[in-house]
Each structure stands twice: as structure tokens, then as C-alpha cells.
C-alpha positions as CSV (number, residue, x, y, z in Angstrom):
1,X,23.9,-27.3,-53.2
2,X,24.8,-28.1,-49.9
3,X,28.3,-28.1,-49.7
4,X,27.5,-24.3,-51.6
5,X,25.7,-23.4,-47.9
6,X,28.4,-24.9,-45.8
7,X,31.3,-23.5,-47.7
8,X,29.2,-19.7,-47.1
9,X,28.5,-20.8,-43.3
10,X,32.5,-21.2,-43.3
11,X,33.3,-18.0,-45.0
12,X,30.8,-15.9,-43.2
13,X,31.0,-18.1,-39.3
14,X,31.7,-14.8,-37.3
15,X,28.9,-13.1,-38.9
16,X,26.4,-15.8,-38.2
17,X,27.5,-16.3,-34.8
18,X,27.1,-12.4,-34.0
19,X,23.7,-12.3,-36.0
20,X,22.7,-15.2,-33.9
21,X,24.1,-13.8,-30.7
22,X,21.7,-10.7,-31.5
23,X,18.7,-12.5,-32.0
24,X,19.2,-14.5,-28.7
25,X,19.5,-11.3,-26.4
26,X,16.6,-9.1,-28.2
27,X,14.7,-11.9,-27.3
28,X,16.4,-12.3,-23.8
29,X,15.4,-8.1,-23.7
30,X,12.0,-8.7,-24.5
31,X,9.4,-8.4,-22.1
32,X,7.4,-11.8,-21.7
33,X,3.9,-11.7,-23.0
34,X,1.0,-12.9,-21.1
35,X,-1.5,-15.0,-23.2
36,X,-4.7,-13.2,-24.4
37,X,-7.1,-15.6,-22.5
38,X,-4.9,-15.0,-19.4
39,X,-4.9,-11.1,-19.6
40,X,-8.8,-11.2,-20.1
41,X,-8.8,-13.2,-17.0
42,X,-6.7,-10.9,-15.3
43,X,-9.2,-8.0,-16.7
44,X,-12.1,-9.4,-15.8
45,X,-11.2,-8.8,-12.4
46,X,-11.4,-5.1,-12.8
47,X,-13.4,-2.1,-13.9
48,X,-13.4,1.6,-13.0
49,X,-16.0,4.6,-14.2
50,X,-13.9,7.7,-15.5
51,X,-15.2,10.9,-14.6
52,X,-13.1,14.4,-15.3
53,X,-12.7,16.5,-12.3
54,X,-14.4,20.0,-12.3
55,X,-13.0,22.2,-15.3
56,X,-11.9,26.1,-14.6
57,X,-13.2,28.9,-16.8
58,X,-10.9,28.5,-20.4
59,X,-10.1,32.4,-19.9
60,X,-8.2,31.4,-16.8
61,X,-5.9,28.5,-18.4
62,X,-2.7,28.6,-19.6
63,X,0.1,26.0,-21.2
64,X,3.3,26.9,-20.4
65,X,5.2,28.9,-17.3
66,X,6.9,32.1,-17.4
67,X,10.2,31.7,-16.7
68,X,14.1,33.1,-16.1
69,X,15.3,34.7,-19.5
70,X,17.6,32.4,-19.9
71,X,15.2,29.2,-19.0
72,X,13.5,30.5,-22.6
73,X,15.1,27.9,-24.6
74,X,13.7,25.0,-22.6
75,X,10.3,26.2,-20.9
76,X,8.3,23.8,-21.4
77,X,10.8,21.3,-19.4
78,X,10.5,23.9,-16.6
79,X,6.3,23.6,-16.7
80,X,7.1,19.8,-16.6
81,X,6.0,19.6,-12.6
82,X,2.8,20.8,-11.0
83,X,0.1,19.0,-11.1
84,X,-1.1,17.0,-8.2
85,X,-3.9,15.5,-6.3
86,X,-4.4,14.5,-2.3
87,X,-7.7,12.3,-1.2
88,X,-8.2,13.1,2.5
89,X,-11.9,13.8,5.2
90,X,-11.7,17.4,4.5
91,X,-15.3,17.8,6.0
92,X,-15.2,15.5,8.9
93,X,-17.9,13.1,7.5
94,X,-15.8,10.2,7.8
95,X,-14.9,9.0,4.6
96,X,-12.0,10.2,2.5
97,X,-14.4,12.0,-0.7
98,X,-12.6,15.0,-0.8
99,X,-10.0,15.8,-3.0
100,X,-7.4,18.8,-2.3
101,X,-6.3,19.4,-6.5
102,X,-2.9,21.6,-7.9
103,X,-4.1,22.3,-11.6
104,X,-0.8,24.0,-13.7
105,X,-3.5,25.5,-16.2
106,X,-4.5,27.9,-13.6
107,X,-2.0,27.5,-10.5
108,X,-5.1,27.3,-8.1
109,X,-5.7,24.7,-5.2
110,X,-8.9,23.7,-4.8
111,X,-11.0,21.4,-2.5
112,X,-14.0,19.9,-3.6
113,X,-16.1,16.5,-2.9
114,X,-15.4,14.0,-5.4
115,X,-17.9,13.2,-8.8
116,X,-20.6,11.3,-7.6
117,X,-20.7,11.7,-3.9
118,X,-23.3,14.1,-1.8
119,X,-22.3,18.4,-2.5
120,X,-21.7,18.9,1.1
121,X,-20.2,22.2,0.3
122,X,-19.3,24.3,-2.8
123,X,-15.9,23.7,-4.0
124,X,-13.3,26.3,-2.5
125,X,-10.1,27.6,-3.6
126,X,-7.3,27.9,-0.9
127,X,-6.0,31.6,-1.2
128,X,-3.3,31.8,1.2
129,X,-4.0,35.5,1.7
130,X,-3.0,37.9,3.8
131,X,0.1,36.1,3.3
132,X,2.4,37.1,0.3
133,X,1.9,35.2,-3.2
134,X,2.8,37.1,-6.6
135,X,1.6,34.7,-9.4
136,X,3.9,36.1,-11.6
137,X,6.9,34.5,-9.7
138,X,5.5,31.5,-7.5
139,X,3.5,28.4,-8.5
140,X,1.8,26.2,-6.2
141,X,3.0,22.1,-6.6
142,X,1.3,20.1,-4.6
143,X,-0.7,19.4,-1.2
144,X,-0.6,17.8,1.5
145,X,-3.6,16.7,4.3
146,X,-3.0,16.2,7.9
147,X,-3.6,17.4,11.4
148,X,-0.7,19.1,12.5
149,X,-2.6,21.6,14.9
150,X,-3.9,17.9,16.2
151,X,-7.2,19.5,16.8
152,X,-9.1,16.7,15.2
153,X,-9.8,18.7,11.6
154,X,-8.0,17.9,8.5
155,X,-5.3,20.8,7.7
156,X,-3.8,21.0,4.2
157,X,-0.3,22.0,3.5
158,X,0.3,23.6,0.2
159,X,4.4,23.5,-1.5
160,X,5.2,25.8,-3.9
161,X,7.9,26.9,-6.7
162,X,9.2,30.8,-5.5
163,X,7.6,30.8,-2.0
164,X,7.7,28.6,1.1
165,X,5.1,26.6,2.1
166,X,2.1,27.4,3.6
167,X,-0.5,26.0,6.4
168,X,-3.8,25.9,5.7
169,X,-5.0,24.8,9.3
170,X,-8.8,23.7,9.2
171,X,-10.9,25.6,11.1
172,X,-15.0,25.1,12.2
173,X,-17.4,26.9,10.3
174,X,-20.6,24.5,10.2
175,X,-19.8,21.5,7.7
176,X,-17.8,23.2,4.8
177,X,-14.5,23.4,5.2
178,X,-12.5,26.7,6.4
179,X,-8.9,27.1,6.2
180,X,-6.5,30.0,8.2
181,X,-3.3,30.3,6.0
182,X,0.0,30.0,8.7
183,X,3.5,30.2,7.3
184,X,5.8,27.3,7.9
185,X,8.7,29.3,7.8
186,X,8.1,32.0,9.7
187,X,11.2,34.2,9.2
188,X,13.0,34.8,5.4
189,X,16.3,32.7,5.5
190,X,19.0,33.9,3.1
191,X,17.6,32.8,0.3
192,X,14.5,35.1,0.4
193,X,12.2,32.4,1.3
194,X,12.6,31.3,-2.5
195,X,12.3,27.6,-2.4
196,X,11.4,25.3,-5.2
197,X,9.5,22.1,-3.5
198,X,8.4,18.9,-5.5
199,X,8.4,16.6,-2.4
200,X,6.6,16.8,0.7
201,X,6.1,14.0,3.3
202,X,5.0,13.8,6.9
203,X,6.3,11.7,9.6
204,X,6.7,11.2,13.3
205,X,11.0,11.3,12.5
206,X,11.9,11.5,15.8
207,X,10.0,9.3,18.2
208,X,7.7,12.4,20.0
209,X,5.0,11.1,19.5
210,X,3.6,14.5,16.8
211,X,4.1,14.2,13.2
212,X,6.9,16.5,11.5
213,X,7.7,17.3,8.0
214,X,9.7,16.8,5.0
215,X,10.2,19.2,2.7
216,X,12.1,17.7,-0.6
217,X,13.3,20.8,-3.2
218,X,14.6,21.1,-6.7
219,X,16.0,23.7,-8.1
220,X,18.6,25.4,-5.4
221,X,17.2,27.6,-2.4
222,X,17.1,31.0,-3.7
223,X,16.8,30.9,-7.5
224,X,14.5,33.1,-9.8
225,X,13.2,30.2,-11.7
226,X,9.8,31.5,-12.7
227,X,11.3,35.7,-12.3
228,X,10.9,37.0,-15.9
229,X,12.7,39.8,-14.7
230,X,16.0,38.4,-13.8
231,X,19.2,39.3,-14.6
232,X,21.4,36.9,-12.8
233,X,22.6,33.6,-14.0
234,X,20.5,30.9,-13.5
235,X,21.5,27.4,-13.5
236,X,20.4,23.3,-14.0
237,X,21.9,20.4,-12.7
238,X,25.4,19.9,-12.9
239,X,25.8,16.3,-13.7
240,X,22.8,13.6,-15.5
241,X,24.2,11.2,-12.5
242,X,25.7,12.7,-10.1
243,X,23.9,15.9,-9.8
244,X,24.4,17.3,-5.8
245,X,23.8,21.1,-6.3
246,X,19.9,21.0,-6.3
247,X,17.5,22.2,-3.4
248,X,18.2,21.6,0.2
249,X,15.9,18.9,1.7
250,X,14.7,20.2,5.0
251,X,13.3,18.9,7.8
252,X,11.1,20.6,10.3
253,X,10.4,19.5,13.9
254,X,6.9,19.7,15.7
255,X,6.2,21.7,18.4
256,X,3.0,23.2,20.2
257,X,2.6,27.6,19.6
258,X,0.1,29.9,21.3
259,X,-1.1,29.7,17.5
260,X,-1.5,25.3,18.0
261,X,1.2,24.2,16.1
262,X,4.6,25.5,14.9
263,X,7.3,23.5,13.5
264,X,11.1,24.4,13.8
265,X,13.8,23.9,11.3
266,X,16.4,21.1,12.3
267,X,19.6,19.9,10.8
268,X,20.3,15.8,10.9
269,X,23.7,16.4,9.8
270,X,23.4,14.5,6.7
271,X,26.0,15.3,4.0
272,X,25.1,18.0,1.4
273,X,25.3,15.1,-1.0
274,X,22.5,13.8,0.3
275,X,20.3,16.7,1.3
276,X,20.9,19.0,-2.4
277,X,19.9,15.8,-4.5
278,X,17.0,17.5,-7.1
279,X,14.0,15.7,-5.1
280,X,11.1,14.6,-6.4
281,X,9.8,12.4,-4.3
282,X,9.9,11.2,-0.7
283,X,8.6,8.2,1.7
284,X,8.4,7.5,5.2
285,X,8.5,3.8,6.2
286,X,9.2,1.9,9.3
287,X,11.3,-1.0,7.5
288,X,12.9,-2.3,11.1
289,X,10.2,-2.6,13.3
290,X,11.1,0.6,15.8
291,X,8.3,2.8,15.0
292,X,10.8,5.1,14.2
293,X,10.3,5.6,10.0
294,X,13.2,5.1,7.4
295,X,13.3,7.9,4.5
296,X,13.7,7.4,0.9
297,X,14.4,10.4,-0.7
298,X,13.5,10.2,-5.0
299,X,16.3,12.1,-6.6
300,X,16.2,13.1,-10.2
301,X,20.0,13.5,-11.8
302,X,21.5,10.9,-9.2
303,X,21.4,8.6,-6.5
304,X,18.0,8.0,-4.3
305,X,18.7,8.1,-0.7
306,X,17.6,5.5,2.0
307,X,18.1,7.3,5.5
308,X,18.2,4.5,8.5
309,X,16.6,6.6,11.0
310,X,18.5,6.5,14.6
311,X,16.8,9.5,16.0
312,X,15.7,10.4,19.6
313,X,13.1,12.9,20.6
314,X,13.8,16.5,19.6
315,X,17.3,14.9,18.3
316,X,17.5,14.2,14.3
317,X,19.7,11.9,13.5
318,X,20.1,9.3,9.7
319,X,22.5,6.9,8.4
320,X,22.8,6.6,4.6
321,X,22.5,3.2,3.7
322,X,23.0,1.2,0.9
323,X,22.7,-2.1,-0.8
324,X,25.3,-4.6,-1.4
325,X,26.3,-5.4,-5.3
326,X,26.6,-9.2,-6.6
327,X,27.7,-10.6,-9.8
328,X,24.5,-10.6,-11.7
329,X,23.3,-6.6,-10.4
330,X,24.2,-3.7,-12.4
331,X,26.1,-0.8,-10.4
332,X,22.5,1.3,-11.1
333,X,20.4,-0.8,-9.6
334,X,21.5,-1.6,-6.2
335,X,20.0,0.8,-3.9
336,X,21.1,4.0,-2.9
337,X,24.1,3.9,-5.8
338,X,22.1,4.1,-9.1
339,X,22.6,7.0,-11.7
340,X,18.8,7.3,-12.6
341,X,15.8,9.9,-12.2
342,X,13.9,8.4,-9.3
343,X,10.6,10.7,-9.5
344,X,8.1,8.7,-7.2
345,X,8.2,6.0,-4.6
346,X,5.3,3.7,-2.5
347,X,5.6,0.5,-0.2
348,X,3.7,-2.6,0.3
349,X,5.1,-6.0,1.4
350,X,5.4,-8.0,-1.8
351,X,6.9,-11.5,-0.6
352,X,5.3,-11.8,2.5
353,X,7.8,-11.2,5.2
354,X,6.0,-8.6,6.9
355,X,8.4,-6.1,5.6
356,X,7.2,-3.6,3.2
357,X,9.4,-3.5,-0.2
358,X,10.2,-0.2,-1.6
359,X,8.3,0.4,-5.7
360,X,10.4,3.3,-7.5
361,X,9.6,5.2,-10.6
362,X,12.4,6.7,-13.1
363,X,12.6,6.8,-16.9
364,X,11.8,3.8,-18.7
365,X,10.8,4.6,-22.1
366,X,11.3,1.8,-25.1
367,X,14.0,3.1,-27.8
368,X,14.5,6.1,-25.6
369,X,16.2,7.2,-22.2
370,X,15.6,3.3,-21.1
371,X,16.7,3.1,-17.4
372,X,14.6,1.4,-15.0
373,X,11.9,1.3,-12.6
374,X,12.8,-0.6,-9.4
375,X,11.2,-3.0,-6.8
376,X,13.2,-3.3,-4.2
377,X,12.2,-6.4,-2.4
378,X,13.8,-7.1,1.4
379,X,15.8,-10.0,2.2
380,X,14.3,-9.7,5.8
381,X,17.8,-9.1,7.1
382,X,16.6,-5.9,8.5
383,X,20.0,-5.8,11.5
384,X,22.2,-5.2,8.6
385,X,20.9,-1.4,8.5
386,X,23.5,-0.8,11.4
387,X,26.1,-2.0,9.5
388,X,24.8,0.5,6.9
389,X,23.3,-2.7,4.9
390,X,20.3,-1.5,3.0
391,X,18.7,-5.1,3.0
392,X,16.9,-4.5,-0.2
393,X,17.6,-6.1,-4.1
394,X,16.0,-4.7,-7.2
395,X,13.6,-7.7,-8.5
396,X,11.8,-5.5,-11.1
397,X,12.4,-7.5,-14.2
398,X,11.6,-11.0,-12.7
399,X,8.5,-9.3,-11.0
400,X,7.7,-7.5,-14.7
401,X,7.6,-3.8,-13.2
402,X,11.5,-2.5,-14.9
403,X,9.7,-1.1,-17.7
404,X,7.1,1.0,-18.9
405,X,7.7,4.5,-20.1
406,X,8.8,8.0,-18.6
407,X,7.2,7.8,-14.8
408,X,6.1,10.1,-12.1
409,X,4.2,8.6,-9.8
410,X,4.4,5.1,-8.6
411,X,1.5,3.4,-6.4
412,X,0.9,0.0,-5.4
413,X,-2.8,-0.8,-3.4
414,X,-5.3,-3.6,-3.8
415,X,-8.1,-3.0,-6.3
416,X,-9.7,-6.1,-6.1
417,X,-9.6,-7.4,-2.4
418,X,-7.5,-10.4,-3.3
419,X,-5.0,-9.5,-0.9
420,X,-2.8,-8.6,-3.4
421,X,-1.2,-4.8,-4.5
422,X,-1.9,-3.7,-8.3
423,X,0.7,-1.8,-9.4
424,X,-0.4,1.8,-10.9
425,X,2.5,4.7,-12.6
426,X,2.0,8.3,-13.8
427,X,3.3,8.9,-17.4
428,X,4.3,11.2,-19.5
429,X,6.4,14.4,-20.0
430,X,5.6,16.8,-22.9
431,X,3.2,16.7,-25.5
432,X,3.8,18.0,-28.8
433,X,4.1,17.2,-32.4
434,X,8.3,17.6,-32.7
435,X,10.1,14.5,-31.3
436,X,13.1,16.0,-29.0
437,X,14.2,12.5,-28.0
438,X,17.8,12.4,-29.9
439,X,18.2,16.0,-28.9
440,X,18.0,14.5,-25.6
441,X,20.3,11.5,-26.2
442,X,22.8,13.9,-27.4
443,X,22.7,16.2,-24.0
444,X,22.2,12.8,-21.9
445,X,26.1,11.5,-23.3
446,X,27.2,15.0,-23.4
447,X,29.8,15.9,-21.5
448,X,28.7,17.2,-17.7
449,X,30.6,20.7,-17.4
450,X,28.0,21.5,-20.3
451,X,24.9,20.7,-18.5
452,X,24.2,23.5,-15.6
453,X,24.0,25.8,-18.6
454,X,20.4,26.2,-20.6
455,X,22.1,27.6,-23.5
456,X,23.4,24.0,-23.8
457,X,20.1,22.6,-23.5
458,X,17.9,20.9,-26.6
459,X,14.9,23.1,-27.8
460,X,11.7,22.5,-25.0
461,X,9.1,24.4,-25.8
462,X,5.3,24.6,-26.5
463,X,4.9,21.9,-29.2
464,X,7.8,19.7,-28.5
465,X,7.4,16.1,-27.4
466,X,9.1,13.9,-25.3
467,X,7.1,10.6,-24.5
468,X,3.9,13.0,-24.8
469,X,1.6,10.0,-26.0
470,X,2.4,7.6,-22.7
471,X,-0.6,5.4,-21.5
472,X,-0.8,4.7,-17.5
473,X,0.1,0.9,-17.0
474,X,-2.1,-0.9,-14.6
475,X,-0.1,-3.9,-13.6
476,X,-2.0,-6.9,-12.3
477,X,0.1,-10.2,-10.7
478,X,-0.5,-13.0,-13.2
479,X,-0.4,-16.7,-13.0
480,X,3.7,-16.9,-12.8
481,X,3.9,-14.3,-10.5
482,X,5.1,-12.1,-12.9
483,X,3.2,-8.8,-13.5
484,X,1.0,-7.9,-16.4
485,X,-0.2,-4.5,-17.5
486,X,-3.8,-4.5,-18.4
487,X,-4.6,-1.2,-19.0
488,X,-5.9,-1.7,-22.7
489,X,-8.3,-4.8,-21.4
490,X,-9.6,-1.9,-18.9
491,X,-9.8,1.1,-21.5
492,X,-7.1,3.1,-19.3
493,X,-4.8,3.0,-22.2
494,X,-5.7,6.7,-23.0
495,X,-2.9,8.7,-23.8
496,X,-2.4,11.4,-21.5
497,X,0.4,13.4,-19.7
498,X,0.0,12.8,-15.8
499,X,2.2,13.3,-12.8
500,X,0.2,12.6,-8.9
501,X,-1.8,9.2,-8.1
502,X,-3.8,9.3,-5.0
503,X,-5.9,6.1,-3.6
504,X,-9.1,6.0,-1.5
505,X,-12.5,3.9,-0.3
506,X,-13.9,7.9,-1.3
507,X,-17.9,5.9,-0.8
508,X,-16.6,3.5,1.9
509,X,-17.6,0.7,0.0
510,X,-14.7,-1.4,0.6
511,X,-13.2,-1.1,-3.1
512,X,-10.2,1.7,-3.4
513,X,-10.8,4.4,-6.0
514,X,-8.4,7.3,-7.1
515,X,-7.6,10.0,-8.8
516,X,-5.0,10.9,-11.4
517,X,-3.7,14.4,-11.7
518,X,-2.8,15.8,-15.6
519,X,-0.3,18.1,-16.6
520,X,-1.8,21.0,-18.8
521,X,-4.6,18.6,-19.4
522,X,-7.9,17.6,-17.2
523,X,-7.4,15.0,-14.2
524,X,-9.8,12.3,-13.7
525,X,-11.6,10.3,-10.9
526,X,-11.5,6.8,-11.2
527,X,-14.1,4.7,-9.3
528,X,-13.8,1.2,-9.0
529,X,-17.1,-0.5,-9.7
530,X,-15.0,-4.4,-9.4
531,X,-17.1,-7.4,-10.4
532,X,-15.7,-10.1,-8.5
533,X,-14.0,-8.1,-5.4
534,X,-13.1,-10.3,-2.1
535,X,-14.2,-9.0,1.2
536,X,-11.3,-6.4,2.8
537,X,-10.9,-5.4,5.9
538,X,-10.6,-1.3,6.5
539,X,-8.9,0.8,9.4
540,X,-9.2,4.5,10.8
541,X,-6.7,4.6,13.1
542,X,-6.9,7.6,15.3
543,X,-5.2,9.4,18.4
544,X,-7.1,11.7,20.4
545,X,-7.4,15.2,19.8
546,X,-5.0,17.9,22.1
547,X,-6.5,18.5,24.8
548,X,-8.3,14.9,25.2
549,X,-6.9,12.4,27.4
550,X,-5.2,9.3,26.3
551,X,-8.1,6.9,27.2
552,X,-8.3,3.5,26.5
553,X,-8.4,2.0,23.2
554,X,-11.5,1.5,21.8
555,X,-12.8,0.0,18.7
556,X,-15.7,0.7,16.8
557,X,-17.7,-0.8,13.4
558,X,-17.7,1.7,10.6
559,X,-16.2,5.3,9.7
560,X,-14.8,7.9,12.7
561,X,-17.7,9.9,14.4
562,X,-18.4,13.4,13.4
563,X,-18.6,14.2,17.6
564,X,-15.4,12.4,18.4
565,X,-12.7,14.5,16.9
566,X,-9.2,12.8,16.4
567,X,-6.1,12.3,14.4
568,X,-4.8,10.0,11.9
569,X,-2.3,8.0,13.7
570,X,0.6,8.5,11.1
571,X,2.8,6.2,11.0
572,X,0.7,3.4,13.0
573,X,1.6,0.0,11.8
574,X,-1.1,-2.9,11.6
575,X,-0.4,-6.9,11.1
576,X,-3.3,-8.8,10.1
577,X,-3.4,-12.6,10.4
578,X,-5.8,-14.9,7.6
579,X,-7.0,-18.3,8.5
580,X,-4.7,-19.9,5.8
581,X,-1.5,-18.4,7.9
582,X,-0.9,-15.3,5.3
583,X,0.2,-12.3,7.0
584,X,-1.1,-9.0,5.6
585,X,0.5,-5.3,6.8
586,X,0.4,-1.7,6.3
587,X,1.4,1.4,8.1
588,X,-0.8,4.6,8.0
589,X,0.6,6.9,5.1
590,X,1.5,10.4,5.9
591,X,2.1,11.3,2.6
592,X,4.7,9.2,0.7
593,X,5.1,9.5,-3.3
594,X,5.4,12.4,-6.2
595,X,3.0,14.5,-6.6
596,X,-0.6,12.7,-5.3
597,X,-1.2,11.5,-1.6
598,X,-3.2,9.0,-0.4
599,X,-6.1,8.5,2.1
600,X,-4.8,8.1,5.3
601,X,-6.5,4.9,6.6
602,X,-5.5,1.2,6.0
603,X,-7.3,-1.0,3.7
604,X,-6.6,-5.0,3.2
605,X,-8.1,-6.9,0.9
606,X,-9.1,-10.3,2.1
607,X,-10.0,-12.3,-1.3
608,X,-12.9,-14.9,-0.7
609,X,-12.9,-14.5,2.8
610,X,-16.4,-15.2,4.3
611,X,-17.6,-11.8,5.7
612,X,-18.6,-13.5,9.1
613,X,-14.5,-14.5,9.8
614,X,-13.2,-13.1,13.2
615,X,-9.7,-11.7,12.1
616,X,-6.6,-11.6,14.9
617,X,-5.6,-8.1,14.3
618,X,-1.9,-7.0,15.6
619,X,-1.5,-3.1,16.2
620,X,1.6,-0.8,17.5
621,X,1.6,2.8,17.0
622,X,3.3,5.9,19.1
623,X,0.8,7.7,22.0
624,X,1.0,11.3,22.1
625,X,3.9,11.3,24.7
626,X,6.0,8.9,22.0
627,X,5.3,5.8,24.2
628,X,5.4,2.2,22.0
629,X,2.1,1.1,22.7
630,X,0.1,-2.3,21.5
631,X,-3.4,-3.8,20.8
632,X,-4.7,-6.8,19.9
633,X,-7.8,-6.6,18.2
634,X,-10.4,-9.3,17.2
635,X,-12.8,-8.2,14.3
636,X,-14.9,-9.5,11.2
637,X,-14.7,-8.1,7.5
638,X,-15.4,-4.4,7.0
639,X,-14.1,-0.7,8.1
640,X,-13.8,-0.1,11.3
641,X,-12.6,2.8,13.4
642,X,-10.3,1.9,16.3
643,X,-9.3,5.0,18.5
644,X,-5.9,4.4,20.1
645,X,-5.0,4.9,23.9
646,X,-3.3,3.1,26.0
647,X,-2.0,-0.5,25.4
648,X,-4.7,-3.6,25.4
649,X,-3.0,-7.1,26.4
650,X,-6.4,-8.6,25.6
651,X,-8.5,-9.1,22.6
652,X,-11.0,-5.9,21.8
653,X,-13.9,-6.9,19.9
654,X,-15.4,-3.8,17.8
655,X,-19.4,-3.8,17.2
656,X,-21.7,-1.1,16.2
657,X,-22.3,0.9,19.5
658,X,-20.8,3.9,21.4
659,X,-17.4,4.0,22.1
660,X,-18.0,3.1,26.4
661,X,-20.5,0.7,25.7
662,X,-17.8,-1.2,23.4
663,X,-15.1,-1.0,26.4
664,X,-17.5,-2.1,28.8
665,X,-18.6,-4.9,26.8
666,X,-14.6,-5.7,25.7
667,X,-13.9,-6.1,29.2
668,X,-16.5,-8.5,29.6
669,X,-15.7,-10.7,26.7
């Protein structure tokens, strides 16, 4: 018997060895699984109450877009974007407890209080009239909050397919929100003003102290994607991995006008291969500490772009950054050299070096188009940026964040206040009964020369399915430092087709809530009922409204005061030093991501730190003149509003008294 087995092994040695190698590689390729008791322990730290957002009348809803005749074969593909959500303080009560929702089923943009909050006003629809909006050829795609005219009220920039974005400027009308629509682009260009925007963010790009805009477009400017009467040819991307024939990324600089604000388009002098990617995400974050934000552009069908900001007031200048490849890194996992489908981006410091790391979602569906999500972790060598080098390495696989499904929004936030962020993604593409992955694989492996012609594409119409049963992962850092998806344990693993995620502490209890915008389905609010939440520090960093002098920097306990108009200080930075030596950092977000926009405040989880612990906080920001200012504060856990003025060398102490009294008290300490 033994001799027989030995003879068999000798005759089939190559096959046996091959099977052994395959088995070993399969084992290595599978994600390590956390033990059941560890998963249960992680899940015990979280609980969310899910509430459906208000539903429109069913008679008003549709399930697919009407498209250009040549795109009818792939109408479901063309109809796969448009759901979006933002959290903001729209009515001025000091809390980000209002949402702006884009619902593709009605192509309406609604503003309303979040579920469970007081009914402070009746829900309203943002109507751009008297500005033109042709419902047959135009559709809203996203809503970006900000105080764009610097009057202390929240404005909303709505961007579309089929036209240029519209600024809805907030105006006083008692305590009910009221908006006046204003064109972002005053005169249509040669493209007829037909843009197809899927990414927008705000940041002070040139360092002049005012917020500017980045508008990223998908289809070519001037196309007629939603025009059923169009006769001219229309085109898709010209490559699955190196497509540079998308819509243009437009840059707008802030300037004051008789209307209160005007944005003027500026040319940053970038190569067309950067500005004509198929944009699905945009993020602005200062990565080298100069208070000028770098830009991350997430591109479908080609390399994402990280741009080093070298601008001066009134003049935009960016340099392309690319990562360096080593022997163990695949080319497509090098920052700026990937060939994936970048669809979401977010920032947080995961390795504790005080520099934001970059979380990017792509397509990573098992047994399908399995690319990889990215978790670009900083090396700390920010000086390399002046040499055109992106000092980041992808660590998504060892961190457990490389795989999930067809993913859009990527969001990092600390939901249990333990001082370390969780990772969320919005997943799914189109839901149906007929699996179209085989045809998509054929398309992806075919000749790039055919791609731009819609006639060569797979069938993607209502009833067809691509990742239609995906679930949103909820990744939590496990005992070994690797993230574990516990969405099933939290009853969050319901298959839905999701797009945007917006986070914010909507009721001021210190625990972050979130909203998920779903495509062609109802959207949901998730209230955080964290059973073991740690303590927290929350900061509203605010600049004075236009016309008010810079004044002095003042810290006040609690949320912003209705009688003191101020604007979120987009890009302002906070560094928090904990008693155990750890340093937490954050920057006020002006709209980073795909189609979800988080609230414009800062939230730090503090773990089990006692509520009476004094905390050293360092702030840095640009004032309205563009000058860099700094302040040191001593704060206790909880929410604080900081009205930013001039630099403060001595520590400020916050309490709940009136601002003038606080400043006087600070001077006596």
C-alpha cells in the first residue's frame, strides 16, 4: 500500500505540488476571520436605531432615467448615480440636525429636520426657479452645505447632470429656512452650460481666507446624456484603466460682489489627463501642515490624482504627486498610478503620526471585478511632496480594509468615542434578477477601442443586476489592529443599493449619527444609541460673519449662539494632546467624499477619560485676510464653540458665560 502511494506521488508529483500551491495561495488570499467571541465583544460597543426618511408620493417616483437614444441599452448603468445627502445646521439652532437629500426617484432636493428632532419647520424643496431647470434633460446629483457669502447662514450648493451648479443662498425668514437661487456660472460657455457633476467640495484653495470650490464632472461637458431627442453621437470612457475623456474638473475662486458673493473660474494649469478624468469623488485636506489643502480626485476608469497645493492668493498652482513602488507593491496599489474605479475618499489619522491618512473606495466584489480599496497610510515624510512624491503606502490588506463589494462612499468616523475611527462604505450598483457580471467581465477584458461606443456594451437595463445585494460594511478595529466587519452583528447587513454617507452629532449628545442615501430606494437615518460610548470633545470652529471685525478668539461651552452669526472655519485644524501622550488631529471638512457631506464641526472620541479632565488643544486657521492664526485652549470634554479671531499665545479657558465675560476671564487666568 505504501509503495503504491509512493509510486502515485512520484508519477503525479507536479500535479500534487500544483494543487498544494493552489491550496496554500487560496488560504493566503482569504481574509483572516475574527473569532465569534471577539466579534460579539466588538458589536457590544455599538447600537443604532434605523429610521426611514420621509417618502415622496409613489405617483411621483420613477426607477430609471430617460436617456440619450444611444444609451438606452445601458439605461440602468446611466441611472446608477444621483442619491446624495448632507448634514448641516440649516435653521441656525446650533446643531447639524437638518438634512439635504437628493432623491433620484423624484429628482427633487429636499431639506428637512432629521427624524426624532423637533419639527422646527416644514420640509421644503429647493426649486431653482426662476433659473432654468429642464426636468427632461437635467437631474440633481448632490448638495454641498457652506456659508458661501459669509453672512453667518447656511447656504446649499446643488449640482446637477445637464446644467451648471446652483447656489441656494440662505436668507432670514423667521426661524424657517429660506433660500434664494443664484447661478454659480453666470454665462454659459461653449459647452452650453451642460455639465455632469458627481463630485464637489469646498476649501480655501489659494490661502486668501475665503472658501473656494472644486467641481468634478463625469461625462464630457456639453454632452446630452439625458436628452431623449438628441441626434448627435454620445460617448463613454475610452479605456477601463486610463480614461482621460471625461468631463472637466473646474476650479472657482471666491470673490465678493454686489450679490454678496461671486465665484470666478480659475485655471490651475493642470494637464488634461488630470482635469478630464471621470470624477466621482473629491477631497481637500492639508497634508503637509502649511494650511493650504491638498486635493484628492477620485476617478472612475483610471488613476486617482493627489495634487500638492502650491497656490498663492488669487493664483492656483498644484503639482501632481505619485507614490513610489517597491518590490512588494503591485503597480495599481501605488498612489496616483492605479487603474481602478475611485468612487469615494475620506481622511483620518490611523497611525497616530499627526498626518491624515487617505481611505479610498473602489470596486472590490469577491468573484467579480475584485480590485482593491485603498488605505494610504502616511510615512511622515511630507518634505517629499516638494519632489513630487506622495509619502503614502497602501496598507488596506493588512488593515483588513481592502475588500468588500462595489463601493461608493468611504467614511471614517469614531462612533463609540474610543479615540479610533470606524470605517463605513456605501455599496451596491444596480438591483435586478439577471446577473450581468459575466458580460461586464468580457467588456472589462475587451479592446479599449470599443469602450467609448455604447453599442459595444453589455445590456444594463431595469431587471439586470450588478452587486444589487451588497451590504454596507461596518469595520471596527479588532484586537490585533486589523479591521473587522461586524455589520451582521449590528443588524446593518440589509442588502440595499447605497451611495452617500453623511455623519454628524445631530442631537448634541456626543455620539455621531449618520444618514445613508440610497439609489432608487428609501434612504435611512441611523441614530447612535452607543451603550458604552466614551467621553468626547466636540468643537464648532467659527469665523466671524462678513462685516464683523476679527475680534479676539473666544471659547464658549456648548453649541453656537443664534444671536452671534458665524461661519464654519473650513480647513481649520485642531490638535488634541491626551494625558497618555497620544495626539488626535482633525480638520474642518468642506465636503469631502462622493455624494455624502458630513457636518462641519470636529469630533474627538476620548475613551474612558473622566469628564473633568482638562485637555490641551492647539488650533490653527486662516483668518478672513488669509493670515495664519494660532491659539492654545484648555477645554474639558463636551461641546464647545470657538469664535476665531486673532492668535492667542496664552491658553483660553471655556465656560458657559457670555463671550465677553469668557474673554475677560481668560485674561485673568
